[in-house]
PAZAPA-4460 file (N, C-alpha, C; in steps of 0.05 Angstrom, whole numbers, plus 32768, in hexadecimal, padded with zeros to 4 digits):
% residues 100
    n_x    n_y    n_z   ca_x   ca_y   ca_z    c_x    c_y    c_z   seq   type   mol
   7E7A   8113   80EB   7E95   8118   80FE   7E77   8126   8110     1      X     A
   7E75   8122   812B   7E5D   8130   813E   7E6E   814D   8140     2      X     A
   7E62   8161   8131   7E6B   817D   8133   7E6C   817B   8156     3      X     A
   7E53   8178   815E   7E4D   8183   8177   7E5D   8174   818F     4      X     A
   7E63   8157   818E   7E7A   8153   819B   7E8C   8162   819C     5      X     A
   7E9F   8171   8181   7EB4   817B   8188   7EB3   819A   8194     6      X     A
   7E95   81A5   8188   7E8F   81BF   8198   7E88   81B8   81BE     7      X     A
   7E8E   81A1   81C3   7E82   81A6   81E0   7EAB   8192   81E3     8      X     A
   7EB3   8180   81D9   7ECB   817D   81E8   7ED8   819B   81E9     9      X     A
   7EDC   81B3   81D6   7EDF   81CF   81D6   7EDF   81DB   81EA    10      X     A
   7EC7   81DC   81ED   7EB9   81E9   820B   7EC7   81D9   821C    11      X     A
   7EC1   81BF   822B   7ECF   81BD   823C   7EE9   81BB   823F    12      X     A
   7EFD   81BE   822A   7F20   81C7   822B   7F1E   81E7   8239    13      X     A
   7F04   81FA   8222   7F0C   8214   8234   7F07   8217   8253    14      X     A
   7EEF   8200   8259   7EE8   820E   8272   7F05   8200   8281    15      X     A
   7F17   81E9   8288   7F28   81EC   8294   7F3B   81F1   8298    16      X     A
   7F3F   81FD   827B   7F5B   8216   826F   7F55   822B   8285    17      X     A
   7F36   822D   8282   7F31   8244   828E   7F35   824B   82B3    18      X     A
   7F32   822D   82B2   7F2F   822B   82D8   7F4E   8228   82DA    19      X     A
   7F66   8221   82CD   7F77   8217   82CE   7F7F   822C   82D5    20      X     A
   7F7F   8246   82C2   7F8D   8260   82BB   7F80   8274   82D6    21      X     A
   7F6A   826E   82DD   7F5F   827B   82FC   7F78   826A   8315    22      X     A
   7F81   824E   830A   7F88   8246   8321   7FA5   8251   8326    23      X     A
   7FB6   824E   830A   7FCE   824E   8300   7FD6   826E   8307    24      X     A
   7FC1   827F   830C   7FD5   82AF   8308   7FDE   82A7   8317    25      X     A
   7FDD   829A   832C   7FE8   82A1   8351   8009   8297   834A    26      X     A
   8013   827E   832A   8023   8278   8338   8035   828E   8326    27      X     A
   8058   827F   8331   805E   8289   833E   805B   829E   8357    28      X     A
   8055   82A6   836C   8052   82B8   8384   8065   82D5   8374    29      X     A
   8054   82E0   8370   8063   82FD   836D   807C   830C   8382    30      X     A
   806E   8306   8397   8082   830C   83B7   8083   82EE   83BA    31      X     A
   809F   82E3   83BA   80A6   82C5   83CB   8096   82CD   83E3    32      X     A
   809B   82BB   83F8   8098   82AA   8414   80AE   82B3   841E    33      X     A
   80B6   82C1   8435   80D3   82CD   8434   80CD   82C0   845A    34      X     A
   80EB   82BA   8461   80F1   82AF   847F   80DD   82C0   848B    35      X     A
   80E4   82D7   8485   80D3   82E9   849C   80B5   82E6   84AB    36      X     A
   80B7   82D8   8495   808F   82D3   8494   8090   82BA   84AA    37      X     A
   80A0   82A8   84AF   809C   8295   84C0   80A9   8299   84DB    38      X     A
   80B8   82BD   84E4   80C4   82CB   84FC   80DA   82B8   8505    39      X     A
   80E0   82A7   851B   80F5   82A3   8525   80F5   827D   851A    40      X     A
   80DE   827E   850E   80EA   825C   8512   8102   824F   8506    41      X     A
   8106   8242   8513   812A   8236   850A   8120   8226   84EF    42      X     A
   812D   822D   84D1   8134   821D   84C0   810F   822E   84AC    43      X     A
   8115   8252   84B5   8102   825D   84A4   80FF   825D   848D    44      X     A
   812A   8264   8480   812D   826F   846B   8125   8252   8455    45      X     A
   812F   8230   8468   8134   821E   845D   8108   821C   844D    46      X     A
   8100   821A   845F   80DC   821C   8459   80D6   823A   844A    47      X     A
   80E2   824F   8445   80D8   825A   8434   80E4   8255   8416    48      X     A
   8100   8248   8419   8104   8243   8401   80FC   8228   83F5    49      X     A
   80F4   821B   83FE   80E3   8201   83F8   80C5   8208   83E7    50      X     A
   80B0   821A   83F6   80A2   8227   83F9   80A2   823D   83D5    51      X     A
   80BB   823C   83D8   80C4   8249   83B4   80C6   8233   83A8    52      X     A
   80D2   822C   83A4   80DA   8207   8391   80B9   81FF   838D    53      X     A
   80A9   81FE   83A4   808E   81F3   839D   8080   8204   8386    54      X     A
   8081   8219   8391   806F   8228   8388   8082   8229   8364    55      X     A
   809B   8228   8360   80A4   8228   8343   8095   820E   833E    56      X     A
   8096   81F8   834A   808D   81DE   8333   8072   81E9   832B    57      X     A
   8061   81E4   8343   8046   81F1   8336   8040   81FF   8326    58      X     A
   804E   8217   831D   8057   8229   830A   805D   8219   82ED    59      X     A
   806B   820D   82EA   8073   81F5   82D5   805C   81DC   82D3    60      X     A
   8055   81D9   82E3   803C   81C6   82DD   8029   81CD   82D9    61      X     A
   8016   81EF   82E2   8009   81FE   82CA   800C   81FF   82B4    62      X     A
   802C   820B   82AC   8038   820B   8296   8029   81F2   8284    63      X     A
   8033   81D8   8286   803A   81BD   8279   8024   81BF   8275    64      X     A
   8009   81C4   828B   7FE8   81C0   8282   7FE5   81CC   826C    65      X     A
   7FDE   81E1   8274   7FDF   81F8   8262   7FDE   81F1   8246    66      X     A
   8001   81EA   823D   8009   81E7   8227   7FF0   81CB   8215    67      X     A
   7FF5   81BD   8232   7FE0   819E   8226   7FC9   81AF   8220    68      X     A
   7FB9   81C4   822F   7FA1   81C1   8227   7FA2   81D9   8203    69      X     A
   7FB3   81E7   8207   7FBC   81F5   81E2   7FBB   81DA   81CA    70      X     A
   7FC6   81C7   81DD   7FD0   81B3   81C9   7FB9   81AA   81BE    71      X     A
   7FA7   81A9   81CF   7F80   8196   81D9   7F73   81A9   81B9    72      X     A
   7F7D   81C4   81C6   7F6E   81D3   81AB   7F71   81D3   8194    73      X     A
   7F8E   81CD   818E   7F99   81C6   8173   7F95   81B4   8167    74      X     A
   7F8B   81A0   817D   7F8A   8190   8166   7F74   8189   815C    75      X     A
   7F5D   81A0   816C   7F40   819B   816E   7F32   81A5   814F    76      X     A
   7F49   81BB   814E   7F42   81D7   812E   7F4C   81C1   811F    77      X     A
   7F73   81B2   8122   7F6B   81A1   810D   7F56   818E   8103    78      X     A
   7F48   817D   8114   7F2F   816D   8110   7F25   817C   8102    79      X     A
   7F1B   819B   8105   7F01   81A2   80FA   7F06   81A8   80E4    80      X     A
   7F2F   81B9   80DB   7F34   81BA   80C1   7F2F   81A6   80B9    81      X     A
   7F3F   8195   80B8   7F37   8176   80A6   7F18   816B   8099    82      X     A
   7F07   8169   80AD   7EF2   8170   80AA   7EE3   8178   809B    83      X     A
   7EEA   818E   8091   7EE3   819F   8087   7EF1   81A1   806A    84      X     A
   7F04   8198   8064   7F0F   8197   8054   7F12   8175   8040    85      X     A
   7F09   8166   8052   7EFA   814F   804B   7EDE   8154   803F    86      X     A
   7ED0   8163   804D   7EBE   8169   8043   7EAB   8176   8028    87      X     A
   7EC2   8185   8024   7EBE   8190   800A   7ECC   8180   7FFC    88      X     A
   7EE4   817E   7FFB   7EE9   8164   7FE4   7EDC   8143   7FDB    89      X     A
   7EC9   8151   7FF0   7EBD   812F   7FE9   7EA1   8135   7FDF    90      X     A
   7E9B   815D   7FE4   7E7F   8169   7FCC   7E94   8168   7FB8    91      X     A
   7EA7   8171   7FB3   7EAE   817F   7F9D   7EB8   8167   7F86    92      X     A
   7EB5   8148   7F93   7EBD   8130   7F84   7EA7   8122   7F7A    93      X     A
   7E8C   812A   7F83   7E7E   811F   7F7D   7E65   8126   7F66    94      X     A
   7E62   8120   7F55   7E58   8129   7F46   7E37   8139   7F45    95      X     A
   7E27   8144   7F36   7E10   8156   7F3F   7DFB   8147   7F39    96      X     A
   7DE5   8145   7F42   7DD7   8134   7F38   7DC4   814C   7F34    97      X     A
   7DBC   8145   7F18   7D97   8152   7F0E   7D85   8150   7F12    98      X     A
   7D6F   8161   7F1C   7D57   8156   7F20   7D46   814D   7F13    99      X     A
   7D3A   813C   7F15   7D2C   8126   7F04   7D0A   812D   7EF9   100      X     A
***
């Protein structure tokens, strides 16, 4: 098992998760787009509602991606634990060798 490869994978996952957090923290917006934002534009209320739905959808997608990053992180933890266990069990099962 290449521990360096696992460390690089963990680092890449953490980097991407950090980037996601930077972008996703703004969704959904605390202050919804109000129809008044568009002045007297006909359909301003519908436009503001559509913006709200897009923000909600983006927030859900960011949540899904975060969940998947968390899953990858847990999988890496499991792999590392399994490798440690296998190495320990292998060492414990080998007979000791006396120097000649």
